[in-house]
N, CA, C and O atoms as a DFTB+ gen file, in Angstrom:
632 C
 N C O
     1  1      31.613     -26.283      -4.689
     2  2      31.338     -24.910      -4.297
     3  2      31.345     -24.857      -2.775
     4  3      30.671     -25.648      -2.115
     5  1      32.110     -23.921      -2.222
     6  2      32.215     -23.785      -0.780
     7  2      30.987     -23.117      -0.185
     8  3      30.141     -22.597      -0.911
     9  1      30.891     -23.133       1.147
    10  2      29.751     -22.549       1.844
    11  2      29.620     -21.059       1.566
    12  3      28.519     -20.556       1.344
    13  1      30.760     -20.351       1.581
    14  2      30.724     -18.909       1.319
    15  2      30.217     -18.625      -0.095
    16  3      29.446     -17.687      -0.296
    17  1      30.637     -19.418      -1.064
    18  2      30.187     -19.231      -2.450
    19  2      28.693     -19.496      -2.579
    20  3      27.991     -18.797      -3.309
    21  1      28.209     -20.520      -1.857
    22  2      26.773     -20.825      -1.900
    23  2      25.965     -19.676      -1.314
    24  3      24.917     -19.315      -1.850
    25  1      26.450     -19.096      -0.206
    26  2      25.742     -17.972       0.410
    27  2      25.699     -16.774      -0.524
    28  3      24.675     -16.099      -0.626
    29  1      26.808     -16.508      -1.207
    30  2      26.834     -15.397      -2.155
    31  2      25.845     -15.640      -3.288
    32  3      25.150     -14.718      -3.716
    33  1      25.781     -16.864      -3.771
    34  2      24.846     -17.200      -4.852
    35  2      23.403     -17.022      -4.405
    36  3      22.577     -16.504      -5.156
    37  1      23.098     -17.450      -3.185
    38  2      21.740     -17.297      -2.646
    39  2      21.397     -15.821      -2.510
    40  3      20.288     -15.413      -2.854
    41  1      22.334     -15.012      -2.012
    42  2      22.091     -13.570      -1.875
    43  2      21.821     -12.926      -3.231
    44  3      20.940     -12.077      -3.362
    45  1      22.601     -13.346      -4.252
    46  2      22.396     -12.794      -5.594
    47  2      21.007     -13.126      -6.114
    48  3      20.348     -12.277      -6.714
    49  1      20.564     -14.344      -5.890
    50  2      19.235     -14.757      -6.335
    51  2      18.174     -13.936      -5.619
    52  3      17.222     -13.472      -6.247
    53  1      18.328     -13.750      -4.305
    54  2      17.357     -12.953      -3.549
    55  2      17.349     -11.515      -4.037
    56  3      16.282     -10.924      -4.202
    57  1      18.540     -10.936      -4.274
    58  2      18.603      -9.573      -4.785
    59  2      17.962      -9.478      -6.153
    60  3      17.231      -8.530      -6.439
    61  1      18.235     -10.464      -7.004
    62  2      17.637     -10.458      -8.335
    63  2      16.119     -10.577      -8.252
    64  3      15.407      -9.922      -9.013
    65  1      15.618     -11.399      -7.344
    66  2      14.166     -11.537      -7.173
    67  2      13.558     -10.215      -6.717
    68  3      12.490      -9.825      -7.188
    69  1      14.237      -9.524      -5.799
    70  2      13.748      -8.221      -5.335
    71  2      13.749      -7.204      -6.456
    72  3      12.799      -6.435      -6.605
    73  1      14.811      -7.196      -7.247
    74  2      14.893      -6.274      -8.381
    75  2      13.804      -6.584      -9.407
    76  3      13.217      -5.669      -9.984
    77  1      13.535      -7.864      -9.635
    78  2      12.478      -8.248     -10.571
    79  2      11.116      -7.791     -10.069
    80  3      10.288      -7.319     -10.849
    81  1      10.881      -7.930      -8.758
    82  2       9.606      -7.511      -8.190
    83  2       9.434      -6.001      -8.327
    84  3       8.351      -5.526      -8.671
    85  1      10.514      -5.236      -8.055
    86  2      10.429      -3.778      -8.187
    87  2      10.197      -3.386      -9.642
    88  3       9.433      -2.462      -9.920
    89  1      10.847      -4.076     -10.567
    90  2      10.667      -3.769     -11.988
    91  2       9.230      -4.051     -12.420
    92  3       8.652      -3.300     -13.206
    93  1       8.663      -5.132     -11.905
    94  2       7.272      -5.469     -12.223
    95  2       6.323      -4.390     -11.709
    96  3       5.308      -4.091     -12.337
    97  1       6.670      -3.807     -10.554
    98  2       5.814      -2.787      -9.948
    99  2       6.028      -1.411     -10.571
   100  3       5.217      -0.511     -10.355
   101  1       7.102      -1.227     -11.340
   102  2       7.393       0.079     -11.918
   103  2       6.228       0.481     -12.819
   104  3       5.918      -0.219     -13.783
   105  1       5.584       1.602     -12.510
   106  2       4.389       1.985     -13.270
   107  2       4.724       2.487     -14.666
   108  3       5.817       2.984     -14.936
   109  1       3.752       2.339     -15.527
   110  2       3.876       2.893     -16.883
   111  2       2.766       3.932     -17.055
   112  3       1.852       4.028     -16.235
   113  1       2.864       4.688     -18.114
   114  2       1.861       5.721     -18.370
   115  2       0.484       5.138     -18.650
   116  3      -0.523       5.836     -18.537
   117  1       0.436       3.843     -19.020
   118  2      -0.841       3.193     -19.314
   119  2      -1.570       2.733     -18.051
   120  3      -2.764       2.436     -18.101
   121  1      -0.871       2.672     -16.932
   122  2      -1.484       2.211     -15.689
   123  2      -2.443       3.268     -15.149
   124  3      -2.204       4.464     -15.316
   125  1      -3.530       2.835     -14.501
   126  2      -4.462       3.814     -13.930
   127  2      -3.826       4.534     -12.750
   128  3      -2.867       4.041     -12.155
   129  1      -4.358       5.690     -12.419
   130  2      -3.894       6.435     -11.251
   131  2      -4.343       5.735      -9.976
   132  3      -5.402       5.108      -9.938
   133  1      -3.537       5.848      -8.949
   134  2      -3.868       5.244      -7.660
   135  2      -5.235       5.702      -7.178
   136  3      -6.044       4.892      -6.726
   137  1      -5.493       7.011      -7.275
   138  2      -6.761       7.531      -6.736
   139  2      -7.970       6.903      -7.422
   140  3      -9.018       6.747      -6.795
   141  1      -7.846       6.542      -8.698
   142  2      -8.958       5.913      -9.408
   143  2      -9.179       4.473      -8.943
   144  3     -10.318       4.044      -8.758
   145  1      -8.085       3.727      -8.755
   146  2      -8.205       2.345      -8.278
   147  2      -8.683       2.355      -6.827
   148  3      -9.490       1.515      -6.429
   149  1      -8.185       3.304      -6.043
   150  2      -8.600       3.402      -4.644
   151  2     -10.092       3.737      -4.541
   152  3     -10.777       3.238      -3.648
   153  1     -10.586       4.558      -5.427
   154  2     -12.022       4.889      -5.445
   155  2     -12.854       3.621      -5.703
   156  3     -13.896       3.425      -5.078
   157  1     -12.395       2.772      -6.614
   158  2     -13.092       1.499      -6.882
   159  2     -13.025       0.582      -5.663
   160  3     -13.989      -0.109      -5.334
   161  1     -11.872       0.588      -5.002
   162  2     -11.717      -0.194      -3.771
   163  2     -12.730       0.273      -2.721
   164  3     -13.360      -0.544      -2.049
   165  1     -12.877       1.585      -2.589
   166  2     -13.827       2.144      -1.618
   167  2     -15.255       1.689      -1.905
   168  3     -16.034       1.473      -0.977
   169  1     -15.604       1.542      -3.180
   170  2     -16.963       1.104      -3.500
   171  2     -17.198      -0.358      -3.115
   172  3     -18.343      -0.798      -3.016
   173  1     -16.130      -1.100      -2.902
   174  2     -16.268      -2.507      -2.489
   175  2     -16.274      -2.687      -0.971
   176  3     -16.874      -3.635      -0.464
   177  1     -15.615      -1.793      -0.247
   178  2     -15.460      -2.006       1.199
   179  2     -16.099      -0.911       2.055
   180  3     -16.010      -0.956       3.281
   181  1     -16.733       0.059       1.426
   182  2     -17.283       1.177       2.205
   183  2     -18.238       0.657       3.280
   184  3     -19.117      -0.156       2.992
   185  1     -18.067       1.122       4.507
   186  2     -18.893       0.627       5.626
   187  2     -20.401       0.746       5.408
   188  3     -21.162      -0.074       5.922
   189  1     -20.839       1.745       4.658
   190  2     -22.275       1.915       4.427
   191  2     -22.885       0.742       3.652
   192  3     -24.099       0.541       3.692
   193  1     -22.063      -0.023       2.958
   194  2     -22.560      -1.182       2.201
   195  2     -22.883      -2.368       3.106
   196  3     -23.472      -3.354       2.663
   197  1     -22.494      -2.265       4.375
   198  2     -22.638      -3.386       5.301
   199  2     -23.616      -3.054       6.436
   200  3     -23.418      -3.477       7.575
   201  1     -24.656      -2.307       6.120
   202  2     -25.594      -1.856       7.163
   203  2     -26.313      -3.014       7.860
   204  3     -26.697      -2.884       9.022
   205  1     -26.499      -4.126       7.183
   206  2     -27.172      -5.284       7.797
   207  2     -26.208      -6.193       8.554
   208  3     -26.616      -7.192       9.146
   209  1     -24.946      -5.842       8.529
   210  2     -23.909      -6.645       9.193
   211  2     -23.025      -5.709      10.010
   212  3     -21.928      -5.359       9.574
   213  1     -23.492      -5.299      11.194
   214  2     -22.791      -4.266      11.970
   215  2     -21.344      -4.609      12.330
   216  3     -20.495      -3.719      12.381
   217  1     -21.053      -5.891      12.579
   218  2     -19.673      -6.247      12.950
   219  2     -18.728      -6.076      11.759
   220  3     -17.586      -5.652      11.936
   221  1     -19.187      -6.398      10.555
   222  2     -18.365      -6.204       9.358
   223  2     -18.238      -4.719       9.040
   224  3     -17.184      -4.248       8.613
   225  1     -19.318      -3.997       9.253
   226  2     -19.313      -2.550       9.034
   227  2     -18.288      -1.873       9.935
   228  3     -17.513      -1.032       9.479
   229  1     -18.286      -2.242      11.218
   230  2     -17.336      -1.650      12.166
   231  2     -15.898      -1.993      11.796
   232  3     -15.011      -1.145      11.886
   233  1     -15.668      -3.230      11.382
   234  2     -14.311      -3.652      10.999
   235  2     -13.824      -2.874       9.787
   236  3     -12.702      -2.367       9.786
   237  1     -14.656      -2.772       8.751
   238  2     -14.259      -2.033       7.556
   239  2     -14.057      -0.555       7.867
   240  3     -13.145       0.076       7.333
   241  1     -14.898      -0.007       8.722
   242  2     -14.776       1.398       9.093
   243  2     -13.452       1.659       9.815
   244  3     -12.745       2.611       9.487
   245  1     -13.117       0.823      10.789
   246  2     -11.872       0.995      11.544
   247  2     -10.656       0.824      10.637
   248  3      -9.711       1.609      10.713
   249  1     -10.674      -0.185       9.788
   250  2      -9.547      -0.419       8.874
   251  2      -9.418       0.715       7.866
   252  3      -8.310       1.150       7.554
   253  1     -10.549       1.191       7.358
   254  2     -10.525       2.274       6.380
   255  2      -9.961       3.554       6.999
   256  3      -9.188       4.261       6.352
   257  1     -10.335       3.857       8.230
   258  2      -9.818       5.061       8.892
   259  2      -8.300       4.997       9.034
   260  3      -7.607       5.982       8.778
   261  1      -7.786       3.843       9.440
   262  2      -6.339       3.703       9.611
   263  2      -5.609       3.798       8.270
   264  3      -4.552       4.423       8.181
   265  1      -6.162       3.186       7.244
   266  2      -5.543       3.246       5.926
   267  2      -5.570       4.675       5.381
   268  3      -4.571       5.147       4.838
   269  1      -6.686       5.353       5.520
   270  2      -6.787       6.717       5.012
   271  2      -5.865       7.675       5.767
   272  3      -5.390       8.656       5.194
   273  1      -5.611       7.403       7.031
   274  2      -4.679       8.234       7.793
   275  2      -3.272       8.142       7.197
   276  3      -2.598       9.158       7.024
   277  1      -2.835       6.926       6.887
   278  2      -1.510       6.740       6.295
   279  2      -1.466       7.344       4.887
   280  3      -0.498       8.015       4.528
   281  1      -2.503       7.109       4.101
   282  2      -2.526       7.667       2.748
   283  2      -2.575       9.191       2.783
   284  3      -2.002       9.852       1.917
   285  1      -3.251       9.743       3.771
   286  2      -3.271      11.197       3.938
   287  2      -1.880      11.743       4.201
   288  3      -1.529      12.820       3.720
   289  1      -1.094      11.008       4.957
   290  2       0.279      11.425       5.225
   291  2       1.138      11.315       3.976
   292  3       2.135      12.024       3.840
   293  1       0.758      10.434       3.072
   294  2       1.522      10.230       1.842
   295  2       1.220      11.284       0.782
   296  3       1.944      11.399      -0.207
   297  1       0.159      12.046       0.986
   298  2      -0.184      13.079       0.011
   299  2       0.955      14.084      -0.078
   300  3       1.515      14.483       0.943
   301  1       1.292      14.486      -1.272
   302  2       2.403      15.410      -1.488
   303  2       2.236      16.690      -0.677
   304  3       1.216      17.376      -0.734
   305  1       3.293      16.974       0.082
   306  2       3.320      18.226       0.832
   307  2       2.553      18.220       2.128
   308  3       2.529      19.247       2.806
   309  1       1.922      17.121       2.520
   310  2       1.116      17.118       3.733
   311  2       1.848      16.573       4.949
   312  3       1.275      16.497       6.036
   313  1       3.101      16.194       4.778
   314  2       3.849      15.647       5.906
   315  2       5.258      16.188       5.812
   316  3       5.970      15.897       4.852
   317  1       5.672      16.971       6.792
   318  2       6.954      17.660       6.690
   319  2       8.108      16.892       7.312
   320  3       9.264      17.242       7.076
   321  1       7.839      15.874       8.084
   322  2       8.903      15.061       8.657
   323  2       8.744      13.644       8.142
   324  3       7.834      13.360       7.363
   325  1       9.622      12.758       8.569
   326  2       9.524      11.375       8.122
   327  2       8.233      10.734       8.606
   328  3       7.719      11.065       9.675
   329  1       7.719       9.811       7.804
   330  2       6.542       9.060       8.219
   331  2       6.930       8.174       9.391
   332  3       8.076       7.733       9.484
   333  1       5.996       7.913      10.278
   334  2       6.314       7.021      11.391
   335  2       6.483       5.578      10.908
   336  3       5.906       5.178       9.897
   337  1       7.271       4.820      11.636
   338  2       7.406       3.394      11.330
   339  2       6.125       2.727      11.820
   340  3       5.699       2.937      12.955
   341  1       5.525       1.931      10.959
   342  2       4.232       1.332      11.288
   343  2       4.158      -0.064      10.695
   344  3       4.576      -0.295       9.560
   345  1       3.631      -0.975      11.463
   346  2       3.334      -2.323      10.956
   347  2       2.055      -2.767      11.650
   348  3       2.016      -2.950      12.867
   349  1       1.011      -2.934      10.848
   350  2      -0.286      -3.249      11.409
   351  2      -1.062      -4.101      10.411
   352  3      -1.012      -3.856       9.205
   353  1      -1.772      -5.090      10.911
   354  2      -2.629      -5.894      10.040
   355  2      -4.051      -5.346      10.119
   356  3      -4.660      -5.304      11.189
   357  1      -4.553      -4.938       8.992
   358  2      -5.935      -4.469       8.878
   359  2      -6.744      -5.582       8.224
   360  3      -6.204      -6.428       7.512
   361  1      -8.036      -5.564       8.477
   362  2      -8.920      -6.566       7.876
   363  2     -10.071      -5.842       7.189
   364  3     -10.713      -4.966       7.769
   365  1     -10.312      -6.227       5.954
   366  2     -11.449      -5.716       5.194
   367  2     -12.332      -6.891       4.805
   368  3     -11.866      -8.023       4.672
   369  1     -13.602      -6.603       4.627
   370  2     -14.554      -7.593       4.121
   371  2     -15.135      -7.064       2.816
   372  3     -15.463      -5.882       2.705
   373  1     -15.259      -7.950       1.832
   374  2     -15.904      -7.613       0.567
   375  2     -17.001      -8.635       0.302
   376  3     -16.922      -9.786       0.732
   377  1     -18.008      -8.194      -0.404
   378  2     -19.100      -9.093      -0.764
   379  2     -18.625     -10.089      -1.818
   380  3     -17.755      -9.787      -2.635
   381  1     -19.207     -11.265      -1.783
   382  2     -18.952     -12.247      -2.835
   383  2     -20.151     -12.253      -3.767
   384  3     -21.107     -11.506      -3.558
   385  1     -20.107     -13.080      -4.780
   386  2     -21.224     -13.149      -5.727
   387  2     -22.448     -13.830      -5.102
   388  3     -23.556     -13.716      -5.627
   389  1     -22.249     -14.538      -3.978
   390  2     -23.357     -15.181      -3.273
   391  2     -23.937     -14.194      -2.263
   392  3     -23.208     -13.660      -1.427
   393  1     -25.222     -13.955      -2.335
   394  2     -25.874     -12.995      -1.440
   395  2     -25.640     -13.376       0.024
   396  3     -25.801     -14.533       0.412
   397  1     -25.260     -12.387       0.820
   398  2     -25.062     -12.612       2.246
   399  2     -23.732     -13.249       2.616
   400  3     -23.495     -13.534       3.790
   401  1     -22.862     -13.480       1.643
   402  2     -21.546     -14.055       1.907
   403  2     -20.465     -13.009       1.673
   404  3     -20.565     -12.172       0.777
   405  1     -19.425     -13.081       2.504
   406  2     -18.358     -12.096       2.445
   407  2     -17.014     -12.796       2.487
   408  3     -16.880     -13.904       3.008
   409  1     -16.031     -12.127       1.930
   410  2     -14.664     -12.645       1.943
   411  2     -13.829     -11.744       2.835
   412  3     -13.862     -10.520       2.706
   413  1     -13.085     -12.355       3.734
   414  2     -12.202     -11.632       4.647
   415  2     -10.860     -11.419       3.947
   416  3     -10.260     -12.359       3.426
   417  1     -10.400     -10.166       3.946
   418  2      -9.140      -9.833       3.299
   419  2      -8.210      -9.183       4.316
   420  3      -8.383      -8.012       4.654
   421  1      -7.221      -9.936       4.807
   422  2      -6.222      -9.331       5.701
   423  2      -5.245      -8.491       4.873
   424  3      -4.922      -8.835       3.737
   425  1      -4.789      -7.403       5.452
   426  2      -3.919      -6.466       4.744
   427  2      -2.820      -6.005       5.687
   428  3      -3.097      -5.445       6.748
   429  1      -1.579      -6.240       5.302
   430  2      -0.420      -5.830       6.101
   431  2      -0.043      -4.403       5.715
   432  3       0.531      -4.172       4.650
   433  1      -0.367      -3.452       6.584
   434  2      -0.038      -2.049       6.364
   435  2       1.295      -1.785       7.033
   436  3       1.454      -1.977       8.238
   437  1       2.258      -1.338       6.227
   438  2       3.603      -1.135       6.769
   439  2       4.209       0.114       6.163
   440  3       4.135       0.333       4.954
   441  1       4.806       0.927       7.009
   442  2       5.608       2.048       6.550
   443  2       6.978       1.918       7.190
   444  3       7.129       1.343       8.268
   445  1       7.969       2.459       6.507
   446  2       9.350       2.241       6.924
   447  2       9.961       3.407       7.685
   448  3      11.102       3.318       8.139
   449  1       9.223       4.493       7.831
   450  2       9.775       5.645       8.531
   451  2      10.487       6.605       7.599
   452  3      11.192       7.499       8.066
   453  1      10.323       6.446       6.304
   454  2      10.925       7.356       5.331
   455  2      10.035       7.368       4.091
   456  3       8.833       7.124       4.185
   457  1      10.610       7.645       2.956
   458  2       9.862       7.654       1.703
   459  2       9.563       6.205       1.320
   460  3      10.375       5.555       0.661
   461  1       8.411       5.704       1.730
   462  2       8.101       4.274       1.623
   463  2       7.094       3.980       0.509
   464  3       6.279       3.066       0.635
   465  1       7.147       4.745      -0.573
   466  2       6.146       4.560      -1.625
   467  2       6.205       3.173      -2.253
   468  3       5.174       2.650      -2.676
   469  1       7.387       2.566      -2.322
   470  2       7.477       1.235      -2.920
   471  2       6.881       0.177      -1.991
   472  3       6.167      -0.717      -2.444
   473  1       7.170       0.278      -0.706
   474  2       6.636      -0.677       0.275
   475  2       5.118      -0.564       0.325
   476  3       4.409      -1.567       0.254
   477  1       4.632       0.651       0.446
   478  2       3.192       0.872       0.506
   479  2       2.532       0.533      -0.829
   480  3       1.423       0.001      -0.857
   481  1       3.206       0.837      -1.924
   482  2       2.661       0.524      -3.245
   483  2       2.495      -0.972      -3.471
   484  3       1.489      -1.414      -4.024
   485  1       3.484      -1.749      -3.040
   486  2       3.386      -3.205      -3.198
   487  2       2.264      -3.759      -2.329
   488  3       1.542      -4.662      -2.749
   489  1       2.113      -3.221      -1.116
   490  2       1.037      -3.686      -0.234
   491  2      -0.329      -3.320      -0.821
   492  3      -1.248      -4.139      -0.809
   493  1      -0.462      -2.102      -1.331
   494  2      -1.738      -1.688      -1.919
   495  2      -2.048      -2.510      -3.163
   496  3      -3.206      -2.848      -3.406
   497  1      -1.033      -2.836      -3.951
   498  2      -1.245      -3.666      -5.144
   499  2      -1.786      -5.036      -4.750
   500  3      -2.681      -5.562      -5.412
   501  1      -1.254      -5.616      -3.684
   502  2      -1.742      -6.916      -3.215
   503  2      -3.182      -6.803      -2.720
   504  3      -4.007      -7.676      -2.990
   505  1      -3.477      -5.732      -2.000
   506  2      -4.839      -5.525      -1.514
   507  2      -5.808      -5.376      -2.682
   508  3      -6.868      -6.001      -2.697
   509  1      -5.449      -4.560      -3.649
   510  2      -6.313      -4.363      -4.814
   511  2      -6.532      -5.678      -5.558
   512  3      -7.647      -5.981      -5.983
   513  1      -5.469      -6.450      -5.711
   514  2      -5.579      -7.728      -6.416
   515  2      -6.548      -8.673      -5.701
   516  3      -7.328      -9.371      -6.349
   517  1      -6.497      -8.694      -4.369
   518  2      -7.411      -9.546      -3.606
   519  2      -8.859      -9.103      -3.755
   520  3      -9.781      -9.891      -3.544
   521  1      -9.058      -7.833      -4.119
   522  2     -10.413      -7.300      -4.312
   523  2     -10.809      -7.302      -5.782
   524  3     -11.780      -6.651      -6.167
   525  1     -10.058      -8.032      -6.605
   526  2     -10.328      -8.130      -8.045
   527  2     -10.269      -6.773      -8.741
   528  3     -11.094      -6.461      -9.600
   529  1      -9.286      -5.984      -8.356
   530  2      -9.040      -4.675      -8.958
   531  2      -7.649      -4.692      -9.589
   532  3      -6.850      -5.583      -9.302
   533  1      -7.354      -3.709     -10.451
   534  2      -6.014      -3.670     -11.049
   535  2      -4.929      -3.596      -9.970
   536  3      -5.039      -2.820      -9.021
   537  1      -3.893      -4.402     -10.126
   538  2      -2.822      -4.398      -9.128
   539  2      -1.663      -3.501      -9.544
   540  3      -0.697      -3.354      -8.794
   541  1      -1.744      -2.910     -10.709
   542  2      -0.729      -1.938     -11.146
   543  2      -1.385      -0.569     -11.188
   544  3      -2.533      -0.422     -11.607
   545  1      -0.629       0.433     -10.743
   546  2      -1.133       1.800     -10.751
   547  2       0.033       2.764     -10.688
   548  3       1.158       2.388     -10.361
   549  1      -0.257       4.014     -11.008
   550  2       0.700       5.113     -10.844
   551  2       0.223       5.939      -9.657
   552  3      -0.976       6.171      -9.505
   553  1       1.138       6.378      -8.829
   554  2       0.736       7.201      -7.687
   555  2       0.122       8.509      -8.158
   556  3      -0.856       8.963      -7.563
   557  1       0.647       9.126      -9.188
   558  2       0.138      10.399      -9.669
   559  2       0.689      11.559      -8.852
   560  3       1.420      11.354      -7.883
   561  1       0.338      12.761      -9.242
   562  2       0.900      13.957      -8.609
   563  2       0.357      14.209      -7.211
   564  3       0.924      15.009      -6.466
   565  1      -0.737      13.539      -6.840
   566  2      -1.276      13.718      -5.486
   567  2      -0.381      13.089      -4.431
   568  3      -0.345      13.548      -3.289
   569  1       0.338      12.046      -4.806
   570  2       1.158      11.295      -3.863
   571  2       2.601      11.309      -4.333
   572  3       2.877      11.043      -5.503
   573  1       3.501      11.610      -3.452
   574  2       4.937      11.531      -3.708
   575  2       5.347      12.228      -4.996
   576  3       6.155      11.698      -5.759
   577  1       4.804      13.392      -5.239
   578  2       5.186      14.146      -6.428
   579  2       6.665      14.538      -6.338
   580  3       7.366      14.592      -7.349
   581  1       7.111      14.801      -5.151
   582  2       8.516      15.137      -4.908
   583  2       8.907      14.451      -3.609
   584  3       8.091      13.731      -3.034
   585  1      10.112      14.646      -3.136
   586  2      10.514      14.058      -1.863
   587  2       9.741      14.770      -0.764
   588  3       9.985      15.941      -0.475
   589  1       8.824      14.063      -0.167
   590  2       7.908      14.681       0.788
   591  2       8.469      14.667       2.203
   592  3       8.299      15.630       2.951
   593  1       9.133      13.582       2.569
   594  2       9.508      13.418       3.970
   595  2      10.967      13.716       4.262
   596  3      11.498      13.282       5.285
   597  1      11.613      14.446       3.381
   598  2      13.002      14.802       3.618
   599  2      13.037      15.843       4.734
   600  3      12.434      16.906       4.589
   601  1      13.719      15.571       5.835
   602  2      13.770      16.540       6.933
   603  2      14.403      17.841       6.456
   604  3      15.293      17.847       5.606
   605  1      13.928      18.926       7.018
   606  2      14.510      20.224       6.658
   607  2      15.932      20.298       7.183
   608  3      16.235      19.804       8.269
   609  1      16.800      20.924       6.396
   610  2      18.181      21.069       6.804
   611  2      18.309      22.276       7.719
   612  3      17.629      23.288       7.551
   613  1      19.194      22.140       8.682
   614  2      19.481      23.287       9.554
   615  2      20.449      24.207       8.841
   616  3      21.109      23.815       7.879
   617  1      20.525      25.421       9.319
   618  2      21.434      26.393       8.725
   619  2      22.853      25.839       8.674
   620  3      23.344      25.281       9.655
   621  1      23.498      25.992       7.544
   622  2      24.872      25.539       7.393
   623  2      24.998      24.102       6.922
   624  3      26.103      23.678       6.583
   625  1      23.896      23.318       6.884
   626  2      23.937      21.939       6.409
   627  2      23.542      21.889       4.938
   628  3      22.812      22.748       4.444
   629  1      24.027      20.889       4.268
   630  2      23.638      20.687       2.860
   631  2      23.243      19.269       2.642
   632  3      22.882      18.893       1.527
């Protein structure tokens, strides 16, 4: 097998792996709604739960504000232009079963500058999984009910 053939084979495997990952993430009607899983996530990381640990409280508060800003933009009809391109690492802390111990959870928040529900969905699934929450969910009608970030067409364009 020549070098070009090997490269094509590697690309096919990578494409197949990406397609498999997207298929795994494809929601079903049995999956919980995003807002329900996100509500459970909030009960684990809400800054008010860390009143005796001000540095963890501040970190969770700052990360939560940034995450909620992006999710607010993802709400159907709340953003009329493309989402901004964003790549940021947020850090959350969750309690462990041992009193006074916490687990640090880094989270890569990324948007692609367009309809990025799959990118954001995969990142949120990983975050939820790290917090021992369901990693599969449906966005529901609150998020991406229709094409939200399609730029308006000018007169005469289609």
